[in-house]
C-alpha positions in Angstrom: 63.3 114.0 41.6 61.4 114.2 45.0 62.3 110.6 45.6 65.9 111.2 45.1 65.9 114.1 47.4 64.1 112.1 50.0 66.7 109.2 49.8 69.5 111.7 50.1 67.9 113.4 53.3 67.3 109.9 54.9 71.0 109.0 54.3 72.2 112.3 55.9 70.0 111.6 58.9 71.2 108.2 59.3 74.8 109.1 59.0 74.5 111.9 61.4 72.7 109.7 64.1 75.5 106.9 63.9 78.2 109.6 63.8 76.9 111.0 67.1 76.4 107.7 68.7 79.9 106.7 67.7 81.3 109.9 69.0 79.5 109.8 72.3 80.6 106.3 72.7 84.2 107.2 72.3 84.0 110.3 74.4 82.5 108.1 77.2 85.2 105.5 76.8 87.9 108.1 77.0 86.4 109.7 80.0 86.0 106.4 81.9 89.7 105.6 80.9 90.9 108.9 82.3 88.9 108.7 85.4 89.9 105.1 86.0 91.1 104.9 89.8 94.6 103.9 90.5 93.5 100.7 92.4 91.4 99.6 89.5 94.3 100.0 87.1 96.6 98.1 89.5 93.9 95.3 89.7 93.5 95.1 86.0 97.3 94.9 85.5 97.6 92.1 88.0 100.4 93.8 89.9 101.6 96.9 91.8 104.8 98.7 90.7 106.8 99.9 93.6 109.7 102.1 93.2 112.7 101.6 95.8 116.2 102.5 95.9 117.5 99.2 97.4 120.5 100.9 99.1 119.0 101.5 102.6 119.4 98.7 105.2 117.3 97.6 106.9 114.4 99.4 105.1 115.1 98.5 101.4 118.0 96.6 100.1 118.7 94.8 97.0 120.7 91.6 97.2 122.5 91.4 93.8 123.6 87.6 94.5 119.9 86.7 94.7 118.0 89.3 92.9 115.8 89.9 95.8 114.8 92.9 97.9 114.4 92.7 101.6 113.7 95.2 104.5 111.1 97.0 106.6 109.8 99.0 103.6 109.7 95.9 101.4 107.5 94.1 103.9 105.3 97.1 104.1 105.0 97.2 100.2 104.1 93.4 100.2 101.2 94.3 102.8 99.9 96.9 100.3 100.0 94.4 97.6 98.2 91.7 99.6 95.5 94.2 100.6 94.9 95.0 97.0 95.1 91.3 96.1 97.8 91.5 93.3 101.5 90.6 92.9 104.3 93.1 93.3 107.2 94.2 91.1 110.0 96.4 92.3 111.2 99.2 90.2 114.8 100.7 90.8 115.0 104.2 91.7 117.6 106.5 93.4 117.7 109.5 95.9 118.7 112.1 93.2 116.0 110.9 90.7 113.3 110.1 93.2 111.0 113.0 92.6 111.5 112.9 88.8 110.8 109.2 88.8 107.6 109.7 90.7 106.4 112.3 88.4 107.7 110.8 85.1 105.5 110.3 82.0 104.7 107.6 81.3 104.5 106.6 84.9 107.3 104.3 86.2 105.7 103.0 89.3 102.4 103.3 91.5 104.2 104.3 94.6 107.7 104.6 96.1 108.9 103.3 99.5 111.8 102.6 101.8 113.4 105.4 103.8 111.3 108.4 102.4 111.0 111.1 104.9 107.7 113.1 104.8 108.4 116.7 104.1 106.4 119.8 103.3 108.2 120.2 100.0 107.4 116.6 98.9 103.6 117.2 99.8 103.5 120.4 97.7 104.1 118.5 94.6 103.1 114.8 95.4 101.2 112.7 98.0 102.7 111.3 101.1 101.0 108.7 103.4 100.7 108.8 107.2 104.0 108.1 109.0 104.7 104.4 109.9 108.3 104.9 111.2 110.0 107.4 113.3 113.0 109.1 111.7 115.7 111.7 112.5 119.3 112.5 111.6 122.3 111.0 113.5 125.8 109.8 113.0 127.9 106.8 112.5 131.6 107.0 113.4 134.3 104.6 114.5 133.8 103.0 117.7 137.2 104.0 119.1 136.2 107.7 118.5 132.8 107.9 120.3 134.2 110.4 122.7 135.2 112.8 119.8 131.7 113.3 118.6 129.1 114.4 121.2 127.4 117.1 119.4 126.8 118.7 116.0 129.5 121.3 116.9 132.0 118.6 117.4 131.4 117.4 113.9 131.4 120.8 112.2 135.1 121.3 112.1 137.5 121.4 109.1 139.5 118.4 110.0 136.2 116.2 110.3 135.6 114.2 107.0 131.7 113.7 106.7 130.5 111.4 104.1 127.0 111.4 102.6 125.1 110.0 99.7 124.0 112.3 96.9 120.6 113.8 96.2 118.7 113.0 99.4 118.1 114.6 102.8 121.3 113.4 104.2 123.4 115.6 101.9 120.9 118.5 102.3 121.3 118.3 106.1 125.1 118.3 105.9 125.2 121.1 103.6 123.0 123.1 105.7 124.3 122.4 109.2 127.9 121.4 108.6 129.4 124.6 107.0 133.1 124.0 108.3 133.5 120.2 107.9 134.9 118.5 104.9 131.9 117.0 103.1 132.5 114.1 100.9 129.8 112.8 98.6 129.9 109.0 97.9 127.6 107.7 95.3 126.5 104.3 97.0 124.9 104.9 100.3 125.4 101.3 101.3 129.2 101.5 101.2 129.6 104.5 103.4 129.5 102.7 106.8 132.4 100.5 105.7 134.4 103.5 104.4 133.9 105.2 107.8 135.2 102.0 109.6 138.0 101.6 107.4 139.1 105.3 107.9 138.2 106.8 104.6 135.9 109.1 106.2 135.3 110.1 109.9 131.5 110.5 110.2 128.5 109.4 108.2 125.3 111.5 108.2 122.5 108.9 108.4 119.1 108.3 110.0 118.1 106.5 113.6 116.3 104.0 111.2 119.6 103.0 109.5 122.4 103.6 112.1 121.4 100.6 114.5 121.8 98.1 111.8 125.3 99.1 111.0 126.3 99.2 114.8 124.8 95.7 115.3 126.6 94.2 112.2 130.0 96.0 112.3 131.8 96.2 115.7 134.0 98.9 114.4 131.2 101.5 114.2 129.2 103.3 116.8 126.2 105.8 116.8 126.9 107.9 119.9 123.9 110.3 119.4 121.5 107.7 118.4 119.0 108.7 121.3 119.5 112.4 120.7 118.8 112.9 116.9 119.4 116.2 115.5 115.9 116.5 114.3 112.6 114.4 114.3 110.4 113.3 111.5 108.6 110.2 110.0 109.0 108.0 107.0 106.0 107.4 104.7 104.9 106.1 101.2 105.3 108.6 98.3 103.1 108.8 95.2 101.9 111.2 92.7 98.9 113.4 92.9 95.7 112.1 91.5 96.2 108.7 93.3 94.0 109.5 96.3 92.2 106.2 96.6 95.6 104.4 96.6 96.7 106.9 99.3 93.5 106.2 101.2 94.1 102.5 101.1 97.7 102.8 102.3 96.7 105.1 105.2 93.9 102.5 106.2 96.7 99.8 106.2 99.0 101.8 108.5 96.2 102.7 110.8 95.2 99.0 110.9 98.8 97.8 111.6 99.2 100.3 114.4 95.9 99.2 116.0 96.5 95.5 115.8 100.2 95.8 117.0 101.6 94.3 113.8 103.5 97.6 113.1 105.2 97.4 116.4 106.2 93.8 115.7 107.7 94.8 112.5 109.7 97.5 114.2 111.0 94.9 116.7 111.9 92.5 114.1 114.3 95.0 112.4 115.5 96.7 115.6 113.8 100.0 114.8 112.7 102.9 116.9 108.9 102.9 117.7 107.9 106.3 118.8 105.7 109.2 117.8 102.7 106.8 117.2 
C-alpha cells in the first residue's frame, strides 16, 4: 500500500515538473515572438513589403505594361531594402485606404512610401519618418490660362472647375480652401493632368513635387504658382506604431543621404525642389 502511494506521488511530481517546464518554454517562445523586432522579422522573411499608390509621378508610379514601379519614392524604398540586406516587394495601396491599410490586421506591409505628407493627424495613430522631400500645395492649369490663376482667390470662383483625386490631402485642401469653386473628384490621380490639358477641368490641386513633371512632359500645362506654394510641408515614410527599430533605420538612412549628398542628387535626377533641409 505504501509502495503504491509512493509511486503515485512520484508520478505526480514528475508530471508537474515537466508540465511547468513545457508551459514556461511555450510562454517564453510566445514572448520572444511577440517582442520580435520588425527588422528581424523582415530579415527572416527575406524581403521588405512596401505599400505604395503607384499613381504619383515622379514619386511612385506603376507601369502596367512592364509591371514595374519607378520614381523618387521607389528609389528610397530600394535603398531601405539594401540597408537591411533584403529583397523588396511592392504592395498596392490607395490614398482613400492608406491609413486603414497601414493599420490592417494581419499586417499588409512594413511601411508605406511615395508622396505621403507628414501631418500631426498621421503621427497621432502611426509613425512617420523625418522628411526627405519638400512639399506644398500648388496648381496645374492650361498654359494658355496662366494669367487667369495668380492666387488662391483667382481659383475660388464658381466658374472654375477644380479637379482632385479622392481620399488624400489634395481633396482635403480643396474642400477647406475652395468653398466657391466647382470641385470635381476624379478617381485616378495620374489622369487628372491630361484632363485639365484637354479642357475637362480648369485646375488641378497638386503638389510642388508632382507639378514640375507634368509641365516638363506636357507643353499644354503650366504651374504658375510653383514657387509660391499655398502651404509648406515635408514628405516622409509611414508605418504603424511598434516599429520603432525600423523607423530608426529609415531616419538614419535619411540623415546619411543628406550628409553625403546622395539625397540632393536624387532630387536633381527627378527635378524636385531641395529645400527645408
